[in-house]
N, C-alpha and C positions, 0 to 999 in steps of 0.2 A: 735313624729316625730322630734320635734325641738331638743330634746336631742341627738337623733341619728345623726342629721345633724351637730351639734356642735362637736361631737366626731370624726366624719369622716374628718372634716376640720382641725384638729390639725396636725402640722408639727413637726417632731422630727429631730434635727440636731445632727449628730454623728461626734465627733472630733477624727481623727485618730492620736494618739500620736506616732505612729511608723514612720510617715513620717518626714524626716529630715528638720529642719528649715533652713532659710538663714544663720543664725549664725553658725549652725552646719556644713553646707556645706563649709563655709569659713574656719572654723577650720580644717576641713578634708583636704581642699585644701592646707593649710599651712603644714600640716603633710606630704602630698604627696610630696611637694617640698623638705622638709627636708630629706625624704627617698631617693628621686632621687639624691640629692647631697651627700648622705651617711654621714649625720651629726647626725644620731640617734645613741645612745649608749654612752658608757663611753669614755671620751676623756683624761683621766689622763695619759695614756701611751705616750702622745705627749709632756710631760713636758721636758724642756731642761734648763739646768743651764748656757748655753753659752750665751754670750752677743749678742743680735741681733740688727742690725743697721736698725731701722725702717725707716730712711730717705733715705738711698741709696740702701736698699734691695729691693727685688722684692715682689710685692703684687699681688695676684690673685683676680680677681673680676668677678662674674657671677650673672646674674639677670634674673628674670622671671616676667611676668605680671599675677596678680591674681585679682579677682573681689569679692566684697561684694555686692551682688545684682547688681546694675548698677554703683557702685562706684569702680573705677579702682585704684589698688595699684601696686606698684613695690616692689618686695622683692629682696634684693641684699645681696650677701655673700662676705665678705672681709676676706682675709687670708694672713698672712705673710709667705712667703716661706723660710724655714730654710735650709741652705746648709747641715748641719749635725744634725741629730736627735739622741738623746741618749735614748735608750729604755732598759736600764739595769734593772735587777730585783730589785736592791737596790732602784732605783729611783721609781719603781712602788709601792714599799712598802711605801715610804715616801709620794707619791702624793695621799693623802687621799681625796682631794677635787678638783673640776674642775680646768683646766689650767687657766681659766680667773681669778679665785680667787687668784691664785699664782701671776699672772701678776699685781694684785692690789698692792702687796707689793714689786715688783721688782724695784730696783733703777738703773738698767742699762740703761733705755731708758726714763729718765725724760726729758721733754721739747725737743722733737724731732723737728728739724727745718722745716721738710717737711713731713707731714703726715695728715691723716684724723683727724678731730677735736676730734672724740671719742677716737682715739689712743692717742692723746696728753693729753686728760683729764683723761682717765682711764688707759692708758698704756697696753691695751689688744692687743693681736696679731691676734685674730679671732673674728668676730661678724657678726650679721645679722641685716639689717635695713629694716623695712617696711615703705614706704613713699607714699604719694598720687601721682598718676600718673601725667603725663604732662597735663596741662590745666584743672586740677581738683582743686576744692576749698580746702583750708587748713582745718585741723581738729581743730576746735576752741572750740566747746562745751565740757563741762566736761563729759557728759554722753557718747559721742562718744569716748572720750579718754579712759574712764574706760572700755567700751565695747571692744576696741582693746587690752587693756592690759590684760583683762581676756581671750581674744581669744589666745594670744600668750602664756599665762600661761598654759592653757589647752593643747595647741599644744606641748609645751616643755615637759610637764609631760607625755602625751600619747606617744610621740615619744622617750622619754628618751634622748633627745638632751641636751648636757651640754654647748653648745655654746651660749653666751649671745645674746639676741634678743631685739632690740630697735624699738620703734614706733616714727616717727617724728610728732610732734604736733605743733600747732600754725603756724604762718607765717614762710616760709622757711628762710627768712633773719635772724630770731632770733636764728636759729640752736638749737632748743629745742627738746630734746629726753627724752623718758621715757622707761624703760625696766626692764628686770630681767634675772637672770641666775639660773637654777635649777641643783642641784646635789644630791647625795645620802645623804639625811638627812641634807642638807644645802640649803640655799636660799639667793640670793643677789638681792637687789632692787637698781636700778639706777634712781636717782632723780636729778632734776635741778631747780635752781632759777635764774631768769634773770630780772634785774632791770636796769633802765636807769641811776640812780645816786647811788653813794656809800653811804650807811648810815654812819653817822659820828661815830657811836658806833663800826662799823666793818671795819674801815678804817686803821686797823693796825693788827699786828699778835695776840696780846692779845685778842682782840674781836673775831677773827676767831677761836682761840683755845676754847673760851667759847662755841661757836656754835657747834664745833666738839665734845666736851665733853658731851654737853647736848643731842646731837643726838645719840651718841653711848652708853649712859648710863654708863659713866665712873665712876663707883662706886666701883671697885675692889680694894682691898688693899692686898699687895702693888700695887700701880698703875703701869701698864705697860708703858714703855717709848713711847713717840710720836715722830716719825721720821719726821723731817721738812726739806723741800727743798724750797728755795726761789730764784726767779729770778726777777731782776729789769732790765727794758729796757729803755735806754736813746737814744734820737733821735737828730742827728745833721743835720740841713738843712740850715744853714746860711753859705754861702761861700764868704762873703764880704772880708774876709782876704786873699782870694786866687784868683789870676787872672785866667782868662779863659786860660786853658793850650794849646789851639790850636790857632795858629796865624791866625786871620781872613783874608780872601782874600781881595784884593783891588777891591771892587765892582765897584768903579768908572771907573777903567780901563777895567773891564770886560763888564760892561753894557753900557758904552759910552766912547768916546774919542778914542785915538789910541790904537790899539791892536798889540802887537809885534808878529813877526812871530813865535817865539818859544812858545808863549802861546798856539797856536793851536796844538802843539805836546804834551801837558800835560793835563791829566785829573785832575780836582779838587778833593780834598780829605779833609775830616774832617767834624766835626759837627759845625753847626752855632749857637748852644746853649749848655748850660751845660747839659751833659748827665747823671750826678749823681744827683739824687733827694735828697736822704737821706742816712745817715750812722746810722745803728742801733747797739748800743753797749749793749750787754746783760751781766750783771754781776750776777754770780750764786754762791749761798752757797748750795752745794749739800746735805750734811748730817749734820743736826743740831738736837739738842734736846731742850726740853722746857726750861731747866735751863741754857743753854749756850748762849742764845741770848735774848736780851730785845728790844721789839719794841712796843711802846704804843703811846698814843696821846701826850705825853710830851717829850719822849726821844727815840732814836733808835741807836742800835749798828751797823746797816747795812750801813757801809761806802763803796761805790762802789770802791774806790781806793784800799781797802784792801780785796776785794772779791777774793776768791781763784781761781775762774774760770772766764775768759773773753771769749766772742765770738763776732764776728763782722759780720754783714750782710749789704749788699749793696742794696739799692732800686734805680733802674735806671729810667730815664725818658722814658715813652712809646712813641715810634715812634718820636724820635728827628729829626729835619731837618738836613740831611747830604748832602753834595755837590754831591758826587759821586752817592749816592742813588737817589737823585732827578733827576740827569742827566739821569740815566738809566731808571727810571720810565717814564719820559717825552718822551724819544725816543721810548720806547715800546708802548706808547699810539698811536703813528703814525700808528701802524700796523692796527688799526681799522678804519682808514680814507680811503674812497673809491674814493676821487676826483682825477682826473688826474692833471698833471702839468699845462696844459693849463686852466683847470677850476679854479684852484687855483689862477693863475696869471691873470685871466680875459681875456683869449684869445677869438678869434672869435668862432662862433658856429660851430657845426659839419657840417652843410650844406655848409658853406663857405669853410671849409677845403676840402670837396669833390670837390668843384669847382676849387680850386687852386692847390691841390696836387693830383697827380695821384697815382695809386697803386704802392707801392714800388717794388712788384714782377715784374711788367712789366718793370720798370726801370732796374732792375737787369738782366732781360732776354735780354734787349737791349744791356746792357753792355757786356754780355757773349756770346750772339748769335746774332750778328748783321746781317742784311740782306745785299744783294749785292748793294742795292741802297744807303746805308749809307756809306760814306767814313770813313775809320779808323781814320782819323785825328780828326773827330768830336766826336768820342766815348770817351770823357774824363769824369772824375768824375764831373767836374764843370758843363758840359752841361747836365748831367743826373740828378743831384740832386740840381740844382740851385733853383728850385721851393720850395723844402723842406727847404732849407737854408733860402730863402727869407721869407717863412712862419714863421719859428722859430724866425727870427730877426725882424719881421715886427713891433711888439708892444713892443719891449724890453724896450723902454724908454717912452712909453705912460703914464703909471702910475708911481707913485713914487716907486723907487726900494726898495725892502724889506731890502737889504743890502747896506750900504754906499759904496762909491767908494773905500775909503781907506781900509775898512775891506775886501771887495771883492778882491782887489789887494793883500792884505797880505795873504789871503787864497790861491789864485792862485799861489802866489810866493812860499808858503809853499808846495803846491801840486806839482808844476812844477818848481823846483829851476833853471832849465836851461832856463826858458822862458825869453825873452827880455821884456823890459818895453813896447816898441811900436812894436807890431807885424805887423802893417800895413806899417811900414817904408820900402821904396824900398831898403835901404842900408842894410837890414837884411841879414846876410850871409846865404847861402843855405846849408852850412855844418851842419848837426845835431850835437847836443851836447849830448853825451851819457855817460858823466862822472858821472852823478848822479846815485849812486847805493845804494841799501839797506845797512843797517848797518851790520857790520861783525857779530854781535851777532846772526843774523838769521841763520847762518850756524850751530850753536850749539844749537839753540832753536828749539825744535821739538814740542812745545806746539801748534803751528798753525796746525800741522798735526793731533794732537789729536782732536782739536776743529773744524777742516776743515775751517779754516779762511784764513789768509794770513800772510806771513812773516812780522816780525816787521820792521817798517820804509818803507814798500813797499807802492806803490801808494794806494792800496785798504785800507791798515791799516790807512794811513794818512787821506784818505777820510772819513773813519768811525769816526775818532776823530773829524774832522771838522764838520761833520753832527751833531754829538752830541752837540758840543759847540754852533754851529749856532742855533740849535733848542732850546737850553736852554737859551742862552744869547742874541740872535740877531734876534728874530722875529718869532720863532716857525715854523709852517708848511709852511707858505708862503716863509720864508727865505730859508728853505730847498729846496723847489721846484725851487726857483730862482737860488740857488747855483748849483743844479743838472743840470739845463738848461745851465748855463755858463760852467760847467764842460764838458758836452757833446759837446758843441760848440768848446771848446778847443781841444778835441779829434778829431773832424772832421777836424779842421784846421790842426792839425798835420798830419792827414792821407793825406789830399789833397796836402800838401806841403812837404811830406816825411820827417817829423821830428819824430824821435823815441820818445817813451814815457819813461821818466825816472822813476826810482823807481820800475823797473821790472827786473827780471833776464835776463842777456844778452843771446840772441840767444838760448832760450829754448822754447820748445812747451808748450802749456797749461798744467799746473800741476794739474792732477785730484785729488790730495790730498787737494787742496785749494778750496775755495768757488767758486761758479759759476761766480760771478762778477769778481773775480781775473782772472779766466780762460778767460773771454771775453777780458779783457785788454791785456792779454798775446797773445791771438789770433790776436788782432788788431796790436800789436807790430810785430808779425810774418809777417803780411800782409805789414806793412810799410817796414820791412827789405827786403822783396822780391821786393817791388816797388823801393826801393833805389838802389838795384843791377841792375835792368833793366834800370833805369834812368841813372845810372853811365855809363853803357856800351853804351847807345844811345848817351850820350853827349861826350864820350871819346872813339871813335872807334879805336884810335891808340893803346889802351891797348890790343887789340886783337893780334896785331903783337908782342907786347912785351911778352904776355903770350905764344905765339907759339914759339918764339925764346928761351924763358926760358925752356920750356919743351923739346925742341929739344936738348939743351945742356944736360939736365938731362938724356934723353933717350940715347944719345951718350955715356955718362959715364957709364950708366947701361949695355949697350950692348958691351962695349969695350972688355970684356973677352970672349964673345961668338964666335962662328965660323963665318967666313967671309960670308958664305951664309946666315946665319940667320941675320947677321948685315945688309946686303944689303937689304934684303926683309923688315925687320922690320923698319929700318930707313927710307927707302923710303916711307913707308905707314904711318908713324907716324908724319911726319913733317906737312903735310897738315891737318891731323886730328885735330890738336890743333888750327887751324886757326879760328875755331868757338868757341866762349867762352861758357863755361858751364852754364853761367848765362843768355845767350841770347836766349830767347824762341820766337818761331814763332807761332802766333795764327793760328791754322788750322781752316779754315772757311768752314764748311761742306755745306753751302748754295751757295757757289761760285764754280760753276763747273769747270771753266777754271783754277782757282787757284789750285783746288784739283788735276786736271789732270796734271798740271805742277809739283806739288809736287810729284806725283806718278812717273812721268818720271824721275824726279831728283833722287828719292830714288832708282829706278831701275838701273839707270846708275851708281849711286854711289856704289851700292853693287857689280857691276862688276869691277869697276876701282880701288877704293881706300877705305880703312877703315876710319871711322869717330868716333869722340867722345871717343878717347882712353885716359886712365890715365897712367897706367904703367903695365908692365908684372906681371902676377900672379904666384908667387913662381917658376918662370922659367919653367912653364909648356908649352907644345906645344899642338896644336890641334890634335885630334885623327886622322883626315883624311888628315893632312898635317904636314909639319915640321915648320910651323909658330908658333911664340909664342902666348900664350893665354893672352890677355890683359883684364884688368879690365875696364869696360866701365864707362863713365860718365852717371850717372842715375839721375832721378828726386828724390828729397826728398819726403818722404811720406807726405800726407796732414795732418797737425795737426788737432786735434779734441777736442772739449769741451764735457763735460759729457752730455749736453742736445742733442748735435748732435749725440753722440754715442747711446743714448737712442732712438732717432728718427730713426737712421739707423737700430737698432735692431728691432724696431717695423715694419719697412718696410720689412725687411727680414723675420720676423715671419709671416707677412700677405701673403707671397708667397705660403704658404701651404707646404704640403709634397708630392705633385704630382711630377712626373718625370720632367714635364715642369717647375714647380716652383723650383725644386732643381737645374735644369740646369741654370735657370735665376739667382738664388741666387749665384751659383758658378761663373757665369760670372761677376756679380756685385762685388764679393769679389776679383776677379782676375785682377782688373784694374791695380793695381801696378805691378803685375806679368807680365802682357802684356807689360807695359812700359819698365820694366827691360829687357825682352826678346828682344824687338825691339832695345834697346840700345846695347845689347850684340851682336846681329847680325850685327849691323852697325859697331861696333868696331872689330868684328872678322868675316870677310867674309869667307864663306865656313864652318862655324861651324855647329855642329849638337846639338841635345838636350842633348846628353851625355856631351858635353863640357860645356854647360850652367849649368847642374846639378853639375858638378865637382866644379864649382865656387860658385854657389848659394846655393846648399844644398849638401855638400860633403858626408854626411851620406847616401844619396840615390844613391851613385855610389860606387859599390863594385869593387875595382881595385886590381890587382895582378901583381907584377913585375916578368917578365920571361926573360931569356936570349935566343936570337935567334941563328941561325946557325952561323952567323958572329961574335958572342960573344958580341953583343950589348944588353944593358938592355932595354927591351920593356915593357911598361905598358899596360896590357890588363885588361879589366874590363867590367862590364855591369851594367844596372840600377837595382835598388832594386825591389823586388816583387811588392810593392805598386805603383811604376811608370809604371808597365806593366799591370795594371788592365785595362780592356777595358773601354773606355770612360773616361780615366783619364784626368782631367782638364789641367794638364801640357802639355800633348801631343797635345790636341786640341788647347791650347793657342799658343804653339810653331808653329803649322802648320799655324795658322792665323796671326802670328806676321810677320811684315815687317821689313826690315833693315832701321830703322829711328833713327838717333841720338837724344839724349834727348833734344837738343836745338831746334829741329823742331817738336817735339811731342806736342800734345795737353796737356796743363798743367793739372797735377793731382790736383794741388791746385791753384784754381783761386783766387788770393789774392784780386782782385777788387770786385768780388762778395761776398767773405767772409767778407771783411771789411765793405761793405755796410750792410750786414746782421747783423754784430755786432753793427754798429751804429744805425740801425733801432731798434734793440733790446733795446739798451740803451735809445733811445729817447722815446720809448713806456713805460718805467717803471714809475709807479706811486710812489709817496712818500711811500705809504704803502709797495709796492713791494721792493722798495729800502731798506726800514728798515729791511725787512726779509732777504735780501741778506747781509746786513751789520751786522746783529745780531751776527754771529760768531766772527767777528772782534771786536765788542764791548765787548763781554764777554771775549775775549782774552785780550784786553787792560785792562779791569777792573781787571781781575785775576792777570795780571802782576803788576798793581798798588797796589793791596792788598798785593802781595808778597813782593814788595819793602817796603811798609810801615811796614809790619809785621817783616821783617828782621831787621828793625831799632830798634824795641823793643823786638824781640825774644819772641813771645807768642806761646808756643807749641800748645795750643788748637786751636788757630786761624789758625796756619799753617796746622794742620791736617784737619780742616774743609774746608780750601781752596782747598786742594788736593781732598777732598771728593766731593766738588762742581764741580771741573774740571772734575773728572771722570764721574759724572752724566751728565754734559753738553756734554761731549764727546759722550756718548751713544745716546743722543737726537739729536745732530747736525749731526751725521753721517747718519741718516735716510734720505730717499728721501723726505718724507713728515713729518717733525718733529711735535711733539705735542707742540704747543706754550703755552698751559696751564702749562705743566711741565717745559718748558723753563722759564716761568714767575716765577715759584716757585724756580727755580735755581737762577734766578736773585735776588729774595728776600733773598735767603740764603747768597748771596754775599753782599747784602746791610747790612744784620745782622752782617757780619764780620767787615764791616766798623764801625758800631756802637760799637762793642766790642773793637776794637782798640782805638776808641775815648774815651771809658770808661776807658780803661787801662791807657791812657795818662792823663786823668783827675785825676785818683787816684794816679798816679805816682807823679803828681805835688802836690797834697794835702798832701800826706804822706812824701814828701821830699826825694825821692830816690836819687836825684842828690846831696843832702847834706850829704849822707852817708860817714862815715869816711874812710872806706876801701872797697875793692872789695867784701870781704866775707859778710860784712854787706849789701852791695848793692844787692848781689845775694839772700840773705835771704829775703829782702823786695820784690824783684821781684817774688820769689816763693809764697810769701804771697799774692801778688796782683793777680797772676794767679789763686790761689785757690779761691780768692774772686769772680772772674768772672766765675769759673767753678762750685762751690759748693754753696748751699743755705746759709750756715753759716760756718764760719771758726773759729776754736779755736785759741785764742791768747796764745801761750805757754809762761808761766811765768806771765800771767795776767798783772796787772799794773806795775809790777816791771821789765818787759822786755823792750827791746829797742822799739819794736813795740807798746807795751802798753804805753810807755812814749810819743811816737808820738801822739797816739790817745788822751791821757790825755791833751796834749798841745792844740790839736784842740778844745776840749771842753772848756778848760780854756780860750783860746783866745776869744771864742764866749761869754763866761760869762763876761769877762772883757769889751768887747765891749758893751754888754747889760747894764753893770753897768755904764759905761760912758754916754751912751745915757740917762739912767734914771737920772743921776746926772745933765745932761744938762737940762732935763725937769724940775727938781726941782728948778734949779736956775732961769729958766724963770718964774716960779710961785712964786719966792721970798722965797723959802725954802732953804736957804743956809746951806750946811752941810760940814763938814770936809771931804775932798776927801779921806784921809787916813782911816778915820773911815768907810766910805762906802766900800772901797776896802777890808778892813779886814773882813767885814761881808758878802762879796760875796762868795757863795759856788763855789767850783770847777766844779760841775756838776749841770745841771738844774734838776728840779723835774722829776722823772721817768715818762715816757709816759705810761708805763704799768707795773703792778706788778702781779706776779704769785706766789702763795703760795700753796704748796702741803703738806698735813698732812696725815700721815699714822700710823696705829697702829694695834694691834691684841688683841681684847678683846672679852669675852664671851657675847653673846646676844641670846635671850632677858633676860636670867636670869643669876645670878652669877655662877650657876653650869653648864651652857651650855658650849658647846665647844668654845674655843677661835678661832675666825674667823677674816679674814682681813677686815679692815674698811679704807675708803679713802675719803678725801675731797680735791677737787681742786678748788682754788679760783682765779678769774681773776678780777683785779681792774684797771680800766682805767678812763679817764675823763668822758666818756659817757657810761660806762658799768660797771655793777656789776653782776658777775656770780658765783654761787656756784654749783659745780658738785660733787655729792656725790654717793658713792657706799657703802651700808651698808648691811652686811651679818648677817644672823640669823641661829640659829640651830633649825631645824624642828623636831628633834628627842627628845631632852631634853629641853623642854621649860616650 
């Protein structure tokens, strides 16, 4: 029984070897990716003998994520896109091994200035890299490295892919890769060695040649030649011999002391520090052989001055401090501040404001719709808004002012050149000064239209400049808030005292092409203009008689040639019609019944007795129902509108809906101006009909035809257009409801008092953050003009193109109702970059001595070279050290070496080691020790046996002070070994 129990308890484990392991699944996944990218198969047909520019050409890159169990990898494919591919039959016959092996021997793209490190080291145009994913530990252990290498080897063989594949190992900063490339009967291994210090044995060409020969088994006789390419890089970073090329600003005047008026009209420009960090000179010997050059631990033939190829690279300072850039950045930061002006300046709390200041809307309603119990004489601006003004001025001097008195006066004088020094003086003249006008250049400058800003030298443009400078130099946010408060107070003073605002277009309504803040200033100026006209008439009533006499003489001259009957009728009715000035408006008070009935009786009697509000006859036309001349009436000007008022009006009209009642109400609201013009026309032309009005107001809607009657006279017969005869036409209804009221006694279409208070209320409620958003278009406009001005001085084509590109991008953003300020910030950063480029150009121009060029041709050549330095990663110096530019570069290095030699001699003398100065100078080299040396060795030898096929072999060596790197590609024949 015991034996049976033991046999039953035995357990047999069966291993299923048909199940794929984790390693096999990983290899299979790599093969799937290669097939998806269509990289499997022969790639010899892609061979091209044309020179490819690896630096400026186009590289394609695609990647996918793959897993080895729970370890994430990223597999990436890099490929250089060739514009022309040559797939001729002859080439296919010659291309017997993969394209990557051909690239190993190619000399067209040695030392590319900008490329992937594997491209620089191996010269290949297509490769695949498998690297650990993000936040994954590096592959350090040797077993894991070998496992990955075996995986890619199997995947390449199974898929038939001939594109080289690499695996990134060790820490990423070391840039260590291992890989291989498979072909038909050939195989290439890619290996690397990375050390921190250069072994003394391999610190020269002869030692590196020994390594290369030993690795390739260089035993064939006769020995194949070894192609050698060498590049030494020298770094110049000592600028003591060259002064800072940009004149530094006078910070004492900007940060303290007196500030001139003209300083507020200029944006600062330029770098506050050196923008060029280093100059890298690379001297290259492109094609050498082992017997033509000697470089060992004792002697070297590699003299940089006699190198056949020179190239120069510029290393710039990252994010140098630039005046214009800092100015723009600091102003843009204000956009994120949420404090109000009163909170910033330490004003009273919101509860006290509610006690002292009433709702502005109630004040406006009292101004525009007074009750019968309030006398008209008390409805002045001062009486309505004195509480608001007293609240604003209450604590103006309680705390220390963020801006000094001198600075504030200078700013206000710059913004308002027509302002007197003492505004409170009783002797100040009441006649406004409107001589201050924007610059003439604004007529030809349409940049403000593109950016929706404001014309150059306008009030808004100047305000933007002042806000920038005050924010950056004179106190930041608090100073901005204080200046804005003083600015609004100045505007209110000008409104109440009827002084026009200088720096705005004369007698123009708000320009919707400009920013909203500029439109508000223009609206306030329109209100001041209307107020000035009324005040002038009220203070000078004798001008009414003068206007009437003047127009009587004009009408007499006009009607001298007409018939006597017409002359008598027209003349008798036109003399009195001009007794009322076109600028004298009577406020119709709907709440006062007696006044309203009096006006109605006056209008009724006037329509029966005499015409009013005439200007002059219209094209010698007569009324249809009488023989009297048709006169053009004096009409009210349409109410100017800003874009926010237009948007508000559109929203109100849209809310009325599509019902019949809503449509009728909408039409009535839109016909207010039409009603005013009809009433003026009736007053000027008693007995007129709708057809008469249409002939003057909309001639296309009156279809007339001239006919000859029985007596031989030409008679005009006509009728209204079909759209005027539609039932319920708004023109017909408005004509029937219109009364004969001249424009000077109509209710004003544009209530300047109400609109001015609305504008001032809008301005007073702006936070510094809101003000910044309103002024941003003007700031970008001013910065663009400054950059254009500075660029024109140096003529830098790339900067000019980029400025236009930035302006076009900003134009698209600023024309939007709600612009994306994130994109605007990117646009500002782009403009700041252009300032840095200009500063870099000027620094290089000084260092290379363009001003000292002998003639214009030489100067232009140097400028083209500098432009290339700023645009390209590396520029070839034509003629190397024997050219004019090469001589300039040579002198820069030589001067630094001489300075270093003198410093060294001074140090020796201090230590008591006196030496002959001439002897020291004679031993001083013209160039310092190279900061980096790159040596490239290539040959084609059979491996692994002498009878194997001759295949490409390559060794790239990098020697610097802190790095020694050997990058090898060694090919073997797998068919005959």
